[in-house]
N, C-alpha and C positions, 0 to 999 in steps of 0.2 A: 442609145441602143434600143431601148424598149419602143420608142416611137417608130423605128424601122420595122420591128416585128408587128406592131399594130397596123402600120401602113401595108405590110405584106398581107395580113389577115383581111384587111379591107380590099386590097387588090384582088385577092382570090375570090372574095364575095362578088365584086364587080365582074370578074372574068366569068364566073358561073352564070350570072345574069345575062351577060352578052352571049354566052353559048346557048342559053335558053332561047333568046330572041333570034339568033341566027339559025339554029338547027331545029328548034321546036320539039326537041327530044324530051320525052317524059322522064327519061333517066336523069337528065340534067336537072329537072325540077326536083326529083327525089334527092339528088346530090346536094342541091341547095338546102333543102329541108334538113338533111343529115348534117351538113356543114354548120348551119346556123345553130342547131341544137347542140352539136359537139362544142362549138366555140363558146356558146353561152354557158354550157355546163362547166367547161374548163374555167371560164372567167369567174363563175360563181364560187367554185371550189377554191380557186386561188385568190378570190376577193379582189379582183382587179376590174378596171374599166379599160376597154381596148379601142376606143375611138382614136384615130390618129391625132397626135399632137395635143392630147388632153393633159393638163397639168394637175388635175385633181382626180381622185378615185371615188366612185360611187360606193364601193364596198371597202373603203379604206379601213374602217375599224368598227367594232361592234359597240352598241350603246352601253352606257354605264349610268344607271339610274341614280348613282350617288355623286356624279360629277356635276358641279354647278354649271348652269346654263344662263347666259346673259343675253338680253335683247332689248333694243330700245322700244319705248312705248310713248306715244304722243297722247297727251291728255289736255283737255280744255279746262280753264278755270273760270268760274262764274263770279259775279260781283262780290259774293260773300267769301271768296277764296277757296271754295270747295272744288275738288278735282272731279272731272266727269270724263267717262269714256267717249271717244269720238267715233262716229259711224264710219267704218272703214270704206264704205262706198263713196265717201266724199273725196277720197284721194284718186278716184277713177280718172284716167284709165290704168293707174298702177294700184297695187294693193299695199296693205300695211307692211308686209315683209319686205317688199322691194323698197319702199320708202325708208324703212329702218336700216336696211343694208346700205342704201345710199348715204344716209346720215352718218353711219359708223365709218364708212370709207372716206367721206369728204368733209365732214364737219371740222376736223382738225386742220385741214388745208385752207379753210375759208377764213377771211379776216373777220373780226368782230362785227363789222358793218354788214358783210355778206351773210353771216349767220343770221343777223337780225332781219335782213331783207328776205331770206328764205323762210324764216319763221313767220314773218309778216304775211307772206304769200299764202302759207299754209293756214294761218289763222283766218284769212279772208275766205279760203276754201271751206272752212268749217261753218261759215255763215251762209253758205249757199245750200241749195237743196241738192240731194243726190241726182246724178244724171239719169236720163231715161234708161230703162232696162236694156235696150238695144246697145247703147254706148258704154254701159257700165263694164268694169273689169269682171271677169267670170267669178261667180261666188265660190267656185270650187278651189280657189286659191286660199280661201280662209274658212275656218270652221267657226269663226266668231259670229255670234248672233248680234245683229245691229242693236245698239242701245236705244232705249226709248228717246223720242225727241225731247229736247230741253225746252223749258218754258221761258227761260231767260237767255239772252245771247251770251256767248263766251267773250270774256274781255282779255284773256291771255292764253298762251299756249306754252306748255312745258314739255320738254323731252326728258324722259326718265330712263335710266339704265336699270332694268328690272333683272334681278338675279334670283334664280330659284334652283333648288335641287329636286329633280323630278320625284324621287321617292318621298321626300318631305312634302312636296306640293300635293301629291296624291293622298297622303295620309292626313294632313291637316290644313293644306292650303296656304302654307307660309311662303313668303317671298320678301325680298328686300328691294328697295328702290333708291337710286341716287340721282339727284338732279344734274343733268348735263347742260341744259340750256333753257332759257325762258324768254318769251317775247310778250309784251314789253317787259323789260327788267324790273 
């Protein structure tokens, strides 16, 4: 039912735009402005997203700084076994977050060999230099500062599931990590 309401809201939006194009009436422009502000205000108050056929909400819930947050982190391993942050620009044209979401959604569906192939590919990407500025994914996707370049090549790649509680992370920087996968094993 809600998809029909959202579709109707979108249909009204399109109808007002068509009326503006056909009539050129300034009152239609004002009607569009008032309509957009009213709909957005209503959606913000009701905490909903009203694009037709959306299955998720932008304003679904408010944040809770005490709820644990987990996300995958890809780290490189040097010959001495130390873990190092990987420059997120190396994954270009995608970013860290997109890669992490892909891993969470698909890693369980992959066979062991397919996981190793994917991690092998990513390890090879860590050995290359970042792409040119023009072809790189936009840096506004990430607030991460690229780590300094490593003096030794990475010999392995690990995928960690990092869990942190925002309030604790802000207070003391604590987080926990669990190994999800590694290449080579």
